[in-house]
C-alpha positions as CSV (number, residue, x, y, z in Angstrom):
1,M,-31.6,20.2,-26.8
2,I,-29.3,19.7,-23.8
3,N,-26.1,21.4,-22.8
4,I,-22.9,19.2,-22.5
5,T,-20.1,20.8,-20.6
6,F,-16.6,19.5,-21.2
7,P,-13.6,19.4,-18.8
8,D,-12.1,22.6,-20.4
9,G,-15.3,24.5,-19.7
10,A,-16.5,24.4,-23.3
11,V,-20.3,23.9,-23.7
12,R,-22.0,22.3,-26.8
13,Q,-25.6,21.6,-27.5
14,Y,-26.9,18.1,-28.5
15,E,-30.3,16.5,-28.8
16,A,-31.6,14.8,-25.7
17,G,-30.8,11.1,-25.8
18,V,-27.4,11.6,-27.4
19,T,-24.7,9.0,-26.4
20,A,-21.1,9.7,-25.4
21,M,-20.1,7.8,-28.5
22,D,-22.1,10.1,-30.7
23,I,-20.5,13.1,-29.0
24,A,-17.0,11.6,-29.5
25,K,-17.7,11.0,-33.2
26,S,-18.9,14.6,-33.6
27,I,-15.5,15.8,-32.3
28,S,-13.3,13.3,-34.2
29,E,-13.6,9.8,-35.6
30,G,-10.0,9.3,-34.4
31,L,-11.1,10.2,-30.8
32,A,-14.1,7.9,-31.0
33,R,-11.7,5.0,-31.8
34,K,-9.8,5.6,-28.6
35,V,-12.6,6.4,-26.1
36,L,-13.2,3.5,-23.7
37,A,-15.9,5.0,-21.4
38,A,-17.5,8.3,-20.4
39,K,-17.8,10.1,-17.1
40,V,-21.2,11.8,-17.0
41,N,-21.9,14.1,-14.1
42,G,-19.0,12.4,-12.2
43,Q,-20.2,8.8,-12.8
44,V,-18.4,6.5,-15.2
45,T,-20.8,5.0,-17.7
46,D,-20.9,3.1,-21.0
47,M,-20.4,5.0,-24.2
48,A,-23.8,3.8,-25.5
49,R,-25.9,5.1,-22.6
50,P,-28.2,7.9,-23.6
51,I,-27.7,11.4,-21.9
52,T,-31.1,13.1,-21.4
53,T,-30.3,16.2,-19.3
54,D,-27.8,19.0,-19.1
55,S,-24.6,17.2,-18.1
56,T,-20.8,17.4,-17.6
57,L,-18.9,15.0,-19.8
58,Q,-15.4,13.6,-19.8
59,L,-14.4,11.1,-22.5
60,L,-12.1,8.5,-20.9
61,T,-9.2,6.9,-22.8
62,W,-6.4,4.5,-21.9
63,T,-4.5,7.4,-20.3
64,D,-7.2,7.9,-17.7
65,T,-7.3,5.7,-14.6
66,E,-11.1,5.1,-15.0
67,G,-10.5,4.2,-18.7
68,K,-8.0,1.5,-17.8
69,S,-10.2,0.2,-15.0
70,T,-13.2,-0.1,-17.4
71,M,-11.1,-2.0,-20.0
72,W,-9.7,-4.3,-17.3
73,H,-13.2,-5.0,-16.0
74,S,-14.3,-5.8,-19.5
75,S,-11.3,-8.1,-19.9
76,A,-12.5,-10.0,-16.9
77,H,-15.7,-10.7,-18.7
78,L,-13.7,-11.7,-21.8
79,M,-11.7,-14.2,-19.8
80,A,-15.0,-15.5,-18.3
81,E,-16.3,-16.1,-21.9
82,A,-13.1,-17.9,-22.8
83,L,-13.3,-20.1,-19.6
84,E,-17.0,-20.9,-20.3
85,S,-16.0,-22.0,-23.8
86,L,-13.1,-24.2,-22.6
87,Y,-14.6,-25.5,-19.4
88,P,-18.4,-25.9,-19.7
89,G,-20.2,-25.7,-16.4
90,V,-17.7,-23.4,-14.8
91,K,-19.3,-21.2,-12.1
92,F,-18.3,-17.6,-11.4
93,G,-17.9,-15.5,-8.3
94,Y,-16.6,-12.0,-8.6
95,G,-14.5,-10.5,-11.5
96,P,-13.4,-6.9,-10.7
97,A,-10.7,-4.7,-12.1
98,I,-7.9,-4.1,-9.7
99,E,-5.0,-1.6,-9.6
100,N,-3.1,-3.4,-12.3
101,G,-5.4,-5.7,-14.3
102,F,-8.2,-7.9,-13.2
103,Y,-9.1,-11.2,-11.7
104,Y,-12.1,-13.6,-11.7
105,D,-12.9,-16.1,-8.9
106,I,-14.2,-19.3,-10.5
107,D,-15.4,-22.8,-9.4
108,L,-14.3,-25.5,-11.7
109,G,-15.8,-28.3,-9.6
110,D,-13.3,-31.2,-9.6
111,R,-11.2,-29.7,-12.3
112,S,-8.1,-27.6,-11.8
113,I,-6.1,-25.1,-13.9
114,S,-2.3,-25.1,-14.2
115,D,0.1,-22.4,-15.5
116,E,0.1,-24.2,-18.8
117,D,-3.6,-23.9,-19.1
118,L,-3.3,-20.1,-18.8
119,R,-1.7,-20.0,-22.3
120,K,-4.7,-21.9,-23.7
121,I,-7.1,-19.5,-22.1
122,E,-5.1,-16.5,-23.3
123,A,-5.2,-17.8,-26.9
124,K,-9.0,-18.2,-26.7
125,M,-9.3,-14.6,-25.3
126,V,-7.3,-13.3,-28.3
127,S,-9.6,-15.1,-30.7
128,L,-12.7,-13.8,-29.0
129,A,-11.4,-10.3,-28.8
130,K,-10.9,-10.2,-32.6
131,E,-14.7,-10.8,-33.0
132,N,-15.3,-7.2,-31.9
133,S,-18.3,-8.3,-29.8
134,V,-20.3,-5.4,-28.4
135,Y,-20.8,-5.2,-24.6
136,E,-24.6,-4.9,-24.4
137,R,-26.4,-3.8,-21.2
138,K,-29.8,-5.0,-20.3
139,E,-31.9,-4.1,-17.2
140,V,-33.6,-7.2,-15.8
141,S,-36.1,-8.0,-13.0
142,K,-34.9,-9.9,-10.0
143,E,-37.2,-12.7,-10.9
144,D,-35.7,-13.0,-14.4
145,A,-32.2,-12.7,-13.1
146,L,-32.8,-15.6,-10.6
147,K,-34.4,-17.6,-13.3
148,Y,-31.5,-17.2,-15.7
149,F,-28.8,-18.2,-13.2
150,T,-30.9,-21.0,-11.7
151,E,-31.2,-22.6,-15.1
152,K,-27.5,-22.1,-15.6
153,G,-26.8,-23.6,-12.2
154,D,-24.5,-20.8,-10.8
155,Q,-25.2,-20.6,-7.1
156,Y,-22.7,-17.8,-6.6
157,K,-24.7,-15.4,-8.8
158,I,-27.9,-16.6,-7.3
159,E,-26.6,-15.7,-3.8
160,T,-25.5,-12.3,-5.0
161,I,-28.9,-11.6,-6.7
162,N,-30.8,-12.5,-3.6
163,E,-29.2,-9.6,-1.8
164,L,-30.0,-7.0,-4.6
165,Q,-33.1,-4.8,-4.8
166,D,-35.5,-5.4,-7.7
167,G,-35.0,-2.6,-10.2
168,S,-31.3,-2.3,-9.6
169,I,-30.2,-5.4,-11.5
170,S,-28.5,-5.4,-14.9
171,F,-26.8,-8.0,-17.2
172,Y,-24.0,-7.5,-19.7
173,T,-23.6,-9.7,-22.7
174,Q,-20.7,-10.0,-25.2
175,G,-20.6,-12.8,-27.7
176,N,-21.9,-15.9,-26.1
177,F,-21.4,-14.8,-22.5
178,T,-23.8,-13.1,-20.1
179,D,-22.9,-11.9,-16.7
180,L,-24.6,-10.2,-13.7
181,C,-22.9,-6.7,-13.7
182,R,-23.4,-3.0,-12.9
183,G,-20.9,-2.0,-15.5
184,P,-19.6,0.1,-17.1
185,H,-17.8,-1.6,-20.0
186,I,-15.8,-0.6,-23.1
187,P,-17.8,-0.5,-26.4
188,N,-16.5,-3.8,-27.8
189,T,-13.9,-6.5,-27.3
190,G,-11.8,-5.2,-30.2
191,F,-10.2,-2.6,-28.0
192,I,-8.4,-5.5,-26.2
193,K,-5.3,-6.1,-28.2
194,A,-2.7,-7.6,-25.9
195,I,-3.4,-10.2,-23.1
196,K,-1.5,-11.8,-20.4
197,L,-2.8,-14.1,-17.6
198,T,-0.3,-13.7,-14.8
199,N,-1.2,-15.8,-11.8
200,I,-3.4,-18.5,-10.2
201,A,-4.3,-18.3,-6.6
202,G,-6.9,-19.5,-4.1
203,A,-9.6,-17.3,-2.7
204,Y,-12.5,-18.1,-0.3
205,W,-15.9,-17.1,-1.6
206,R,-16.6,-13.7,-0.2
207,G,-13.3,-13.8,1.7
208,N,-14.8,-16.0,4.3
209,E,-12.7,-19.0,5.5
210,K,-15.9,-21.0,6.1
211,N,-16.9,-20.8,2.5
212,K,-15.5,-22.8,-0.5
213,M,-12.1,-22.1,-1.8
214,L,-12.4,-20.8,-5.4
215,T,-9.7,-20.5,-8.1
216,R,-8.6,-16.9,-8.7
217,I,-7.1,-16.1,-12.1
218,Y,-5.3,-12.8,-12.5
219,G,-4.6,-11.1,-15.8
220,I,-3.8,-7.8,-17.5
221,T,-4.6,-6.4,-20.9
222,Y,-3.3,-3.5,-23.0
223,P,-4.3,-1.7,-26.1
224,N,-1.0,-2.7,-27.8
225,Q,1.7,-5.4,-27.4
226,K,4.5,-2.8,-26.8
227,E,2.9,-1.5,-23.5
228,L,2.2,-5.1,-22.4
229,D,5.8,-6.1,-22.9
230,E,7.0,-3.0,-20.9
231,Y,4.6,-4.0,-18.1
232,L,5.8,-7.6,-18.1
233,H,9.4,-6.4,-17.9
234,L,8.4,-4.3,-14.9
235,L,6.8,-7.4,-13.4
236,E,10.1,-9.3,-13.8
237,E,11.9,-6.5,-12.1
238,A,9.4,-6.5,-9.3
239,K,10.0,-10.3,-8.8
240,K,13.7,-9.6,-8.4
241,R,13.0,-6.9,-5.9
242,D,10.3,-8.9,-3.9
243,H,11.0,-8.1,-0.3
244,R,10.2,-11.7,0.7
245,K,12.9,-13.0,-1.7
246,L,15.5,-10.3,-0.7
247,G,14.7,-10.6,3.0
248,K,15.7,-14.2,2.9
249,E,18.8,-13.7,0.7
250,L,20.0,-10.7,2.9
251,E,19.1,-12.6,6.1
252,L,16.8,-9.8,7.4
253,F,13.7,-11.7,8.6
254,A,12.0,-15.0,8.6
255,F,8.6,-16.6,9.4
256,S,7.9,-19.8,11.4
257,E,4.6,-21.7,11.4
258,K,5.4,-22.8,15.0
259,V,5.6,-19.1,16.0
260,G,2.5,-18.3,14.0
261,L,1.5,-17.0,10.6
262,G,2.0,-13.3,10.1
263,L,4.4,-12.9,13.0
264,P,7.8,-12.0,11.6
265,L,11.1,-13.0,13.2
266,W,13.7,-10.3,12.8
267,L,17.2,-11.8,12.3
268,P,20.3,-9.9,13.5
269,K,20.9,-7.9,10.3
270,G,17.2,-7.1,10.0
271,A,17.0,-6.1,13.7
272,M,20.0,-3.8,13.1
273,L,18.2,-2.2,10.1
274,R,15.0,-1.7,12.2
275,E,16.9,-0.2,15.1
276,R,18.8,2.2,12.8
277,L,15.5,3.4,11.3
278,Q,14.0,3.7,14.8
279,S,17.0,5.7,16.1
280,F,16.9,7.9,13.0
281,L,13.3,8.9,13.7
282,Q,13.7,9.0,17.5
283,K,16.5,11.6,17.2
284,A,14.3,13.7,14.8
285,Q,11.4,13.4,17.3
286,I,13.5,14.4,20.3
287,D,14.8,17.4,18.4
288,T,11.2,18.5,17.7
289,G,9.9,18.2,21.3
290,Y,8.4,14.6,21.4
291,L,8.4,12.8,24.8
292,P,9.0,9.0,24.7
293,V,6.5,6.7,26.4
294,V,6.1,2.9,26.6
295,T,2.8,1.0,26.9
296,P,2.0,-2.7,27.4
297,H,1.1,-5.1,24.7
298,I,-2.3,-5.8,26.2
299,G,-5.0,-3.7,27.7
300,N,-8.3,-4.2,29.5
301,K,-11.1,-4.8,27.1
302,N,-13.0,-1.8,28.6
303,L,-10.1,0.5,27.4
304,Y,-11.0,-0.4,23.8
305,I,-14.7,-0.2,24.4
306,T,-14.2,3.3,25.6
307,S,-12.1,4.3,22.6
308,G,-14.5,2.6,20.1
309,H,-11.8,0.3,18.8
310,Y,-13.6,-2.8,20.2
311,E,-16.7,-1.9,18.2
312,K,-14.8,-1.2,15.0
313,Y,-11.9,-3.7,15.2
314,G,-13.3,-6.4,17.6
315,K,-14.1,-8.9,14.9
316,D,-10.6,-8.4,13.2
317,S,-8.7,-8.5,16.5
318,F,-7.4,-11.5,18.5
319,Q,-10.2,-12.5,20.8
320,P,-10.2,-11.4,24.5
321,I,-7.8,-13.0,27.0
322,H,-9.6,-14.4,30.0
323,T,-7.8,-14.2,33.4
324,P,-8.5,-16.3,36.5
325,E,-10.5,-13.4,37.8
326,E,-14.1,-14.0,36.8
327,G,-15.3,-11.5,34.2
328,E,-11.9,-9.9,33.7
329,E,-10.9,-9.7,30.0
330,F,-7.8,-8.3,28.3
331,M,-7.0,-7.9,24.6
332,L,-3.8,-7.7,22.6
333,K,-3.8,-4.0,21.7
334,P,-5.0,-3.2,18.2
335,M,-4.0,0.5,18.6
336,N,-1.7,2.6,20.8
337,C,-3.8,5.7,21.0
338,P,-6.1,4.6,23.9
339,H,-3.0,4.0,26.1
340,H,-1.6,7.4,25.3
341,C,-4.9,9.0,26.2
342,E,-4.6,7.4,29.7
343,I,-1.0,8.7,29.9
344,Y,-2.3,12.2,29.2
345,K,-4.7,11.9,32.1
346,T,-2.0,11.0,34.7
347,S,-1.4,14.7,35.5
348,P,-3.5,17.9,35.2
349,K,-2.7,20.1,32.2
350,S,-2.8,23.8,31.7
351,Y,-3.1,25.6,28.4
352,K,0.5,26.5,28.9
353,D,1.5,22.8,28.9
354,L,0.2,22.2,25.5
355,P,1.1,20.9,23.0
356,V,2.1,17.5,24.6
357,R,3.7,15.1,22.1
358,F,3.9,11.4,23.2
359,A,5.9,9.0,20.9
360,E,6.2,5.3,21.0
361,F,7.4,2.5,18.7
362,G,4.4,0.4,19.9
363,T,3.6,-3.1,18.6
364,V,0.0,-3.8,17.9
365,Y,-2.0,-6.9,16.8
366,R,-4.7,-7.5,14.3
367,Y,-6.1,-10.9,13.2
368,E,-5.7,-10.9,9.4
369,Q,-7.1,-13.9,7.6
370,H,-4.6,-16.5,6.2
371,G,-5.3,-15.5,2.6
372,E,-4.6,-11.8,3.3
373,L,-1.2,-12.3,4.8
374,H,1.7,-11.2,2.6
375,G,5.3,-11.0,3.7
376,L,5.9,-7.9,5.8
377,T,3.2,-5.8,4.1
378,R,0.3,-7.7,5.7
379,V,1.1,-9.2,9.1
380,R,-0.7,-9.9,12.4
381,G,1.8,-8.2,14.6
382,F,3.4,-4.9,13.6
383,T,5.2,-2.0,15.2
384,Q,3.9,1.5,14.5
385,D,6.1,4.6,14.8
386,D,3.2,6.1,16.7
387,A,2.9,9.5,18.2
388,H,-0.1,11.4,19.6
389,L,-0.1,15.1,20.0
390,F,-2.5,16.8,22.4
391,C,-3.0,20.5,21.6
392,R,-5.3,23.5,21.9
393,P,-7.7,24.1,18.9
394,D,-5.6,27.2,18.0
395,Q,-2.5,25.0,17.8
396,V,-3.9,22.3,15.4
397,K,-2.7,23.8,12.1
398,E,0.8,24.7,13.4
399,E,1.3,21.2,14.8
400,F,-0.1,19.6,11.6
401,L,2.4,21.6,9.5
402,K,5.3,20.5,11.8
403,V,4.2,16.8,11.3
404,I,4.2,17.3,7.6
405,D,7.7,18.6,7.8
406,L,8.8,15.5,9.7
407,V,7.2,13.1,7.2
408,L,8.9,15.0,4.3
409,Y,12.3,14.7,6.2
410,V,11.8,10.9,6.5
411,F,10.9,10.5,2.8
412,N,13.7,12.7,1.5
413,S,16.3,10.8,3.6
414,L,15.2,7.5,2.0
415,S,14.7,8.7,-1.6
416,F,10.9,8.6,-1.6
417,T,10.6,11.7,-3.7
418,D,7.6,10.8,-5.8
419,F,4.4,10.9,-3.7
420,T,0.9,12.3,-3.5
421,A,-0.8,13.4,-0.3
422,Q,-4.3,11.9,-0.1
423,I,-6.8,13.9,1.8
424,S,-9.1,11.2,3.2
425,L,-12.5,12.6,4.2
426,R,-15.8,11.2,5.3
427,D,-18.2,9.5,2.9
428,K,-20.5,12.3,1.5
429,E,-23.6,10.2,2.0
430,D,-23.1,7.5,4.6
431,R,-22.1,9.0,8.0
432,S,-23.1,5.9,10.1
433,K,-19.6,4.5,10.3
434,Y,-18.1,7.6,11.9
435,I,-18.1,8.9,15.4
436,G,-18.2,12.5,16.6
437,T,-20.2,15.7,15.7
438,D,-20.4,17.3,12.2
439,E,-18.9,20.5,13.8
440,N,-15.8,18.7,14.9
441,W,-15.4,16.8,11.6
442,N,-15.7,20.0,9.7
443,L,-13.0,21.7,11.8
444,A,-10.7,18.7,11.4
445,E,-11.2,18.4,7.7
446,Q,-10.5,22.1,7.2
447,A,-7.3,22.0,9.1
448,I,-5.9,19.2,6.9
449,I,-7.0,20.8,3.7
450,E,-5.4,24.2,4.6
451,S,-2.1,22.6,5.9
452,A,-1.6,20.5,2.7
453,A,-2.2,23.6,0.6
454,E,0.2,25.7,2.6
455,K,2.9,23.1,2.2
456,G,2.3,23.0,-1.6
457,L,1.7,19.3,-1.5
458,R,0.4,17.5,-4.6
459,T,-2.9,16.2,-3.3
460,I,-5.9,14.2,-4.2
461,T,-9.2,14.0,-2.2
462,E,-10.9,10.7,-1.5
463,Y,-14.2,10.6,0.2
464,G,-15.1,7.6,2.4
465,E,-11.4,6.9,3.2
466,A,-11.3,8.7,6.6
467,A,-10.7,6.7,9.9
468,F,-13.9,6.2,11.9
469,Y,-12.7,8.9,14.4
470,G,-11.3,11.6,12.1
471,P,-10.0,12.6,8.6
472,K,-6.5,11.8,7.5
473,L,-3.7,12.9,5.3
474,D,-2.2,9.7,3.8
475,F,1.0,9.8,1.9
476,M,0.8,7.6,-1.3
477,V,4.4,6.9,-2.3
478,K,5.7,5.7,-5.7
479,D,8.6,3.3,-5.6
480,A,11.4,2.9,-8.1
481,L,9.2,0.7,-10.3
482,G,6.3,3.2,-10.2
483,R,4.1,1.2,-7.9
484,K,2.0,3.1,-5.3
485,W,2.2,2.4,-1.6
486,Q,0.4,4.0,1.3
487,L,3.1,4.9,3.9
488,G,2.9,7.8,6.3
489,T,-0.3,9.1,7.8
490,I,-1.5,12.1,9.9
491,Q,-4.9,12.2,11.4
492,V,-6.8,14.9,13.3
493,D,-9.1,13.6,16.0
494,Y,-11.7,15.6,18.1
495,N,-13.4,12.4,19.2
496,L,-11.1,10.4,21.4
497,P,-10.5,13.3,23.7
498,E,-14.2,13.4,24.3
499,R,-14.5,9.7,24.8
500,F,-11.7,9.7,27.4
501,E,-12.8,13.0,28.9
502,L,-9.4,14.6,28.4
503,E,-9.1,18.2,29.7
504,Y,-6.9,21.2,30.2
505,I,-7.4,24.4,32.1
506,G,-7.6,27.3,29.7
507,A,-6.5,30.9,30.1
508,D,-10.1,31.6,31.3
509,N,-9.6,29.1,34.1
510,Q,-12.2,26.9,32.6
511,K,-12.0,23.2,31.5
512,H,-11.5,22.6,27.8
513,R,-11.0,19.6,25.5
514,P,-7.7,19.2,23.7
515,V,-7.5,18.2,20.1
516,M,-5.6,15.0,19.3
517,I,-3.3,14.4,16.3
518,H,-2.3,10.9,15.4
519,R,0.8,10.5,13.2
520,A,3.1,7.8,11.9
521,P,5.6,8.8,9.2
522,F,6.6,5.2,8.6
523,G,3.1,3.8,9.1
524,S,4.5,0.6,10.4
525,L,8.1,-0.6,10.5
526,E,7.2,-3.9,8.8
527,R,5.4,-2.4,5.9
528,F,7.9,0.5,5.5
529,I,10.9,-1.9,5.4
530,A,9.1,-4.1,2.9
531,V,8.5,-1.1,0.6
532,L,12.1,0.2,1.2
533,I,13.6,-3.2,0.3
534,E,11.7,-3.2,-3.0
535,H,12.3,0.5,-3.7
536,C,16.1,0.1,-3.5
537,G,16.3,-3.5,-4.5
538,G,18.1,-4.3,-1.2
539,K,20.8,-1.7,-1.9
540,F,20.2,0.4,1.3
541,P,21.8,3.8,1.7
542,L,25.2,3.5,3.5
543,W,23.9,5.1,6.7
544,L,21.2,2.5,7.0
545,T,22.7,-0.8,5.7
546,P,23.5,-3.4,8.4
547,T,27.0,-4.2,7.0
548,Q,28.7,-1.2,5.5
549,V,32.1,-2.8,4.7
550,K,33.2,-6.4,4.0
551,I,36.9,-7.0,4.6
552,L,38.3,-9.6,2.2
553,P,41.7,-11.0,3.1
554,I,43.3,-12.7,0.0
555,S,44.8,-15.4,2.1
556,E,45.4,-16.6,5.7
557,K,48.6,-14.6,5.7
558,N,46.5,-11.4,5.6
559,Q,44.2,-12.3,8.5
560,E,46.0,-10.4,11.2
561,Y,46.0,-7.2,9.0
562,A,42.3,-7.7,8.3
563,E,41.5,-8.0,12.1
564,K,43.5,-4.8,12.7
565,I,41.5,-2.9,10.0
566,A,38.3,-4.3,11.4
567,L,39.1,-2.9,14.9
568,L,40.0,0.5,13.5
569,L,36.7,0.6,11.5
570,K,34.8,-0.4,14.6
571,N,36.5,2.4,16.6
572,A,35.4,4.8,13.8
573,E,31.8,3.5,14.2
574,I,31.8,1.8,10.8
575,R,30.0,-1.5,10.6
576,A,32.4,-4.1,9.1
577,E,32.7,-7.8,8.8
578,I,35.7,-10.1,7.9
579,D,35.2,-12.9,5.3
580,D,37.9,-15.2,6.6
581,R,36.8,-18.3,4.7
582,N,39.4,-20.3,2.9
583,E,38.0,-19.3,-0.6
584,K,39.4,-17.7,-3.7
585,I,39.2,-13.9,-3.6
586,G,37.0,-13.9,-6.8
587,K,34.3,-16.0,-5.1
588,K,34.4,-13.7,-2.0
589,I,33.9,-10.6,-4.2
590,R,31.0,-12.2,-6.1
591,E,29.2,-13.3,-3.0
592,T,29.7,-9.9,-1.3
593,E,28.3,-8.3,-4.5
594,L,25.2,-10.5,-4.2
595,A,24.9,-9.6,-0.5
596,K,24.7,-6.0,-1.6
597,V,27.4,-4.8,0.9
598,P,28.3,-1.3,-0.2
599,Y,32.1,-1.4,0.2
600,M,34.7,-4.2,0.0
601,L,38.3,-3.9,1.3
602,V,40.6,-6.4,-0.5
603,L,43.7,-7.0,1.6
604,G,46.8,-8.7,0.3
605,E,50.5,-8.7,1.1
606,K,51.1,-5.4,-0.8
607,E,48.2,-3.6,1.1
608,A,49.5,-4.9,4.4
609,A,53.1,-3.8,3.6
610,D,52.0,-0.3,2.6
611,S,49.4,0.0,5.4
612,K,46.7,0.7,2.7
613,V,43.4,-0.8,1.6
614,A,42.2,-1.7,-1.9
615,V,38.6,-0.4,-2.1
616,R,35.7,-1.8,-4.2
617,R,32.2,-0.2,-4.5
618,Q,29.3,-2.5,-4.9
619,A,28.2,-2.7,-8.6
620,K,31.0,-0.3,-9.6
621,G,34.2,-2.2,-9.1
622,D,37.6,-0.9,-8.0
623,I,37.8,2.7,-6.9
624,G,41.5,2.6,-5.9
625,T,43.9,2.0,-3.1
626,M,44.0,4.5,-0.3
627,D,45.1,5.0,3.3
628,L,42.5,3.7,5.9
629,E,42.1,7.3,7.1
630,Q,41.0,8.4,3.6
631,F,38.6,5.5,3.4
632,I,37.1,6.3,6.8
633,E,36.6,9.9,5.8
634,L,35.0,8.7,2.5
635,V,32.5,6.5,4.4
636,K,31.7,9.1,7.0
637,E,31.0,11.8,4.4
638,E,28.6,9.5,2.6
639,V,26.9,8.5,5.9
640,V,26.4,12.1,7.0
641,S,25.1,13.2,3.6
642,K,22.5,10.4,3.6
643,R,23.0,10.1,-0.1
644,P,20.3,8.0,-1.9
645,F,20.7,4.5,-3.1
646,E,23.4,3.9,-5.7
């Protein structure tokens, strides 16, 4: 007999070799019909795998993240079976589950797939799912695995198998389809009730531009049609809020192939939005003791060799710039922190001088592959709201807590109220990708864990997600549609101060190493603005929006009064524009609504005669006629309150 411990701490005894499905049935037949996979001793496995020793067990259903992921991975195999049936000879790359659904990269040879073909593939998947085919696992030798896919003629699987160790290879079969796969999978295809293939894209094999371009088909499945319909509705809302679409409509930013892919051009309204965000954070930083610094866009290659960034980011960065001086090389900076370390070294420091807080909106550059670029969320040049704090070891926790306060202030001011703080630590096993001593890592990790607990943050811990130089606290924010984004980050670093030989003179008159804290509440302005646009659907809070008021004269006769109102608003530091086109007032109002300008002032002969303004609120309509002084007070009150999006 073996002991099985459940999440609530209860322990039951079963015969060795029992499966998770057997255990689920022993609890409830109804439960067994819902369970998709099992987590045994922390590892997600198939329901049919035997359990032979004392173990912890969690039965995973659709409400669990790992349950969804298992079903979506199984759905990728179901789609592959449908594709093989409809397109004989198709070859398969990778088919993983992703955050929402799954994809499979396929090679159709000379054939292609259109959006219309997706409906045909969906129908085949529905038909195959109804067969309730069991997902069967089989351990195979490397020789047999190579033989199977050689006979099948699938070079992508052969390439993958050649990199695997004999004894670690498994196949999964459902219906007439067999795939190379570690698993796990759901018990059978019958769990998949609702199917939607959502998109077709191109993807280089293994993400390498030198390899063949494969066809990537995205899809998502649900255990019932109602949930799928709700997701598809959310998807439509996401399309309406797409920052690339709204950025163009609201005239915020653009891209030019002549300038270069992944290098955004900020248009006047977008630049005003950026500057306002920047000013907002700069004021908060000055109020909390940060000192502004400015560093160049390039640095000597040796700077990044010293910091370790060249070793870690060299392949993903733009290549070195060669000067006329033989052997001299510069690089577009991939990070601001090495520059700030050199600023720290410009003058000697005493323990009384610390902490020192350097802040910069510094633009950095990374060479992202063409296929990875995506609007403002994945670019090649981006501006970080970067700051680096140099402090004594006894100051680390206090400074970390202050940075958390600053991040929370930013989030609250922009209505990002639903977030989780991810404590990103080293990989438990593989320490080769990190620099620094275990002692320093342990100190840094403990400071983050204690600070997050003291602030009462809702946290999750992820191993293997730390930066190469130190652990992080990453803020995972949910937007208005429930999608998760990684925005702000705080990192403790004992390593760069050692690499740059940073020092301060302690109270004992001896030399000591400062501790470095990296922080960026926005993360990057580009990504933050993209998320902000989609979060609020382009309806920015009044304090932030580029144009706060649109003045709409009914006719040319009212133009002089409109210009007078515009001047008075400007003097009151309210951003206003006049729509002086010779168009009907109804059209002006409709277009101003679409431009998401918060307030409209409609001015006719009556308003001019009475020295008043007729006020409309975006998406709400008329809110009445009032004196201009009343309107100015209304706007200023809303700006100061930093009320959320309406």
